[in-house]
N, C-alpha and C positions, 0 to 999 in steps of 0.2 A: 323177363328174362328171356329168347330164345336159340335155338342154335340148330344149326343147318342137320339137314337128314345125315344119319350117318350109321354104319351096323350098330354100333354099340349099342346105342338109345332103339334103334329098330330090333334087337333081341333082348335087352331088358323090356318094351312092351308088348311086343308079338309072343315072346317065353312066359313074363311072367304077371303084365299086365302092373308093371311095375311102374313109378312117378319118379325119375330123377330128383336128386335133392342139389338145388344149386350149389353150395354149403354140405360137406359131410362132416356129421359126427356121430359119435358113439351113443350119446342118448337117446336116440330113436331106436326103439328096439318092439318084439311084437311083446302085445300088453303091455300096450304104452297107449295115452289118450292125447289126441288132436282138436282143439277147440278151433272152429271156424266160424268166424265171422267179420261179417263187411265183406266177404269172400275173399280174408287174410286169414291164413293157417297158424296157428299155434298153439306148441307143446305145452302139453295139461298137466301131464304126469301119470303115475300107473293106476289102471285099471284096479288095483286092487282095495285103491283108495276113495273109488268111486262107489264103492259096495255100503251099505246100511250095516254095521258089525264087522266088516273086512271080510274079503273073499278068502274064504279057509282053505277052496280046492286048488291039487296040482295040475295044471295045464302044462304039458311035454312039449318044450321048444325044441322043435328040429331043425336038424345040422346038418348040411349036405353041401357038398362043392361042388362049383359051377362050372364045368370044363366050357360051356359055348360061349360064355363072355372072359374068362380069365386069359389074359392076354391078346385078347382080341382088337387090334388097332383100328383104330376111326381111320375114315379116309384123311386123308390132307386137306386141309383148310386154313384159309388166310392165317397166320400168324397172331394177328391181334385180337381177331375173332377167338381163336384157339385158347389165346393165353389169356385175357380176360377171364375164357371159363375156369384153364388149369390153375390160375395164379390163386381161386380159392381154394380149392385141394390142399396146395401148396402153404397155403396160410393154414388151414386145417391142420396138416403134417407137423405144424411150429416152424415150418422155413417162411423166411423173406423173402418174396415173388420178386423183386428188384434185384437180387444177388444173381436170382436163376437168369431172371432176365438179359442181363448182364453176360451172362456165360454161353450165351444162344444168338449175341447181332449179328445181320448178315444174313437171320432167316424171313425169309418169307412167305413159306410154309411150314406147318407143322400138324405131327400126328399124336396121341398118345393113348395108352392102355393102361386096361387095372390089373394087377396081378393077386394068387391066389383069393380069388373072388368067393366066400363062402353064403348060401342061401338060409337062413334063421326062418323056421316058421310055427304059427299054430295051425292046429284041425280047429277049422272054424264051426263044425259041425259038434265035433267035442264039447266047443265053448257051448255053443248053442242047449246042448242037453242040459249041460249041468244046471247054466241057469234058469229053464223051464222045470225040470224035475226038482231041486231042493228049492225054487219059489224064492230066488235070490231076488233081490230088489237095490235099487240105487240110495242112496244116502243124501234123504231130502234135507234132512238136518248141515250137511254140508252149505256156508254160504258161498261156493262155487258154484257147485253144481244146479240151486235154487236159483241162482241168476240165471244159466243157461237153462234149465228147465223151463223158466216163467219167460223167457224171448224166444221165438219163434223166428227169431232171422239168424236161431245160433245151432250150429249144429253139432254133436259127438262124431268122432271118427276112430273105431278101433285097428291100430296096426294091429298086421296078422303077417305081414311078410317082410324082410327087409335082405337084401344084399349087402355084402360087409368085403371091404378089402383092407388089406396092410400094403399095398404094391400100389405103385403108378409108375409108369413108363413115358417118355417124352423123345419124339425123335424130329429133327427140323431138316428143311431143304431150305436151297435157295431159291427154286423153281420144283415144278412138279417131277423132272428127274433131274435135278441135280442134290446131293446131298448136303447140308451146311455145316461144318464142323461144331464140338460143343467144347467150351472151356471147362473141361471136367475138371482140371486140379483148381479153378477157382474156387468150384465149388465142393471139395473135396476139403480146401484151406476154410471156408463158411461154417462146413459139419464141427471141422476140428476145435473150433469156436466158441460152440452155441452147444446145449444139451437140448436134442430132439430126439434121440432114440434113432433117428432114420441111421441105414448105413448106404452107401449109394456102389453102384455097379457099373461099371462100363462096357455095356453089349458090343455098341463097335463107337464108331468115329463120329456120327452122329445120332447114337442114342444112348441114353442114360436110363438105368432103372434106379429107384428110390424103396428101400425097404423099411417098414415101419412095424412098433411094436403092438401097438391098437388095432385092433379093427376097426373103423370106421364104417358106418350107413351111408349110403352112397345113391341106395332108391328103395321105397318100400313098397306096401300095398298096404292099405287098409278098407274099411268096412263104416258104414253106416249106424250108430244107434239112438236109439230114444228111452227115456226115460219121462214116464206119465207123471207128472206133475201131482198130481190126486192119492196114485198107487204105488208108485215107486218102481213099477216094476218096467223089466226090459225089453223091447220092441224090436224086430227088425226095422231098419230107415227101407224111404225110397232112394234112387240112384239120385247123387247129387251131380246135374250133368251142368258140364263146362262153370266150374268154379272160378274158371277167369273171366266167363264174360260180366259185363257190370250187370248186366237185366239176369244173370243165373239167379234161381233160388230153390229153393227144395221141399217137395211135400211131405208132410208127415203122415206117418201110418202108426196106429193103434193096434193093428191086428196081431199078435202075438206069434209068432215064427221060429221052430227050432234056426231052418237055414239062413245063412245072411247070407245080402248078397255084397259083391266087392265094390268098393267104394274108386271110382277114377276120378282125380281131381285134372284130367285132362284126357280129352278123349282122340285129342287130335294125333295120331301115331306117325305122321309124317313130320312133326315138329315137336315134340314132345317138350311140354312146360316144366321148367325145371324149380320146384319147389321151393322154395324162402322162407326162412324160420327169425 
């Protein structure tokens, strides 16, 4: 699924080389692994369980607010297209998209934004140094890892950076110049009858902000790593070019490196791919 070019996705890609998630979720965090098989991405688990005898070293997960993206609205887009996208965020926060949709009848355009955006990230050079200095190896006895190392068509990606948010806002319009009123009492009544941990704030007649308790990841960056099937040694992977392409394949590098290059699941910056797990 693709969305039109807009200023939020531009900033996500240009500033952070990050891949927007189609459905935001809390489990996508730094030091977690993705399995990429048949051009499909699957959450695998935490990196520490990939290591033989466990990963006993401490990696700092840094956090920093991201003013460049926080509360930046998208361009006005077709309501149906926008709500198809936003509906996944609404569901991720525990809301029924149908109720929100009923509160914005008469809208043909919409815009949305994320608030309280925080970046969480690790230093990949630190991780690479630890892996090489301590001769850390992958757990070849793990049946899931063995399946991956035996299959050249499967890649491993380590999540290094994520963007999280607890808030999102929705603005509605009748057309490009006229606002469309939101039935905020309808949403408030609904929230009063469900346990979502969300609060609602009226920004204006045509804008409402939802504030949640749990930070959800909505974009991430990762690097590809390889595990030698004979020795278990970690090495850097090659860039995976155009995962979305049916013909796209990734090469395998056996050279041991400390620095690990970033893996972009989609290099189309004008129309970023929404990654779905």
